[in-house]
C-alpha positions as CSV (number, residue, x, y, z in Angstrom):
1,X,105.5,97.0,89.2
2,X,108.9,96.0,90.6
3,X,110.8,98.4,88.5
4,X,110.1,100.9,91.3
5,X,111.8,98.9,94.0
6,X,114.9,100.3,95.3
7,X,117.1,97.7,95.9
8,X,120.9,98.2,95.3
9,X,121.7,94.4,95.6
10,X,121.3,92.8,92.2
11,X,121.5,89.2,93.8
12,X,118.8,90.3,96.5
13,X,116.3,91.8,93.9
14,X,116.9,88.5,91.6
15,X,115.9,86.3,94.6
16,X,113.0,88.5,95.5
17,X,111.7,88.3,91.6
18,X,112.4,84.5,91.4
19,X,110.2,83.8,94.8
20,X,107.2,86.2,93.7
21,X,107.1,85.1,89.8
22,X,106.1,81.4,89.1
23,X,106.4,81.5,85.3
24,X,106.3,84.3,82.3
25,X,104.1,83.5,79.1
26,X,105.3,85.3,76.0
27,X,103.1,84.7,72.9
28,X,103.6,84.6,69.6
29,X,101.7,88.2,68.8
30,X,104.3,89.5,71.3
31,X,101.9,89.5,74.2
32,X,103.5,88.8,77.8
33,X,101.5,87.2,80.8
34,X,103.2,87.0,84.0
35,X,102.0,84.6,86.6
36,X,102.7,85.0,90.5
37,X,103.0,83.2,93.4
38,X,101.0,85.8,95.2
39,X,97.4,86.5,95.5
40,X,97.2,90.1,94.6
41,X,100.5,91.2,93.0
42,X,99.5,94.7,92.9
43,X,98.4,95.2,96.3
44,X,102.1,93.6,97.1
45,X,103.7,96.2,95.2
46,X,101.7,99.1,96.9
47,X,102.7,97.5,100.3
48,X,106.5,97.2,99.1
49,X,106.5,100.8,97.7
50,X,105.1,102.2,101.1
51,X,108.3,100.5,103.2
């Protein structure tokens, strides 16, 4: 989702990710679940790509 953002300033990108991601769970089977602080992360991605 955020890999496609065109943000040159690494600090700005880190701050953005810290604000929108609540927590990341890594399970024993290697699967990953990301919990976002926003209701619909896919919609947010589409909005940011259109900006």
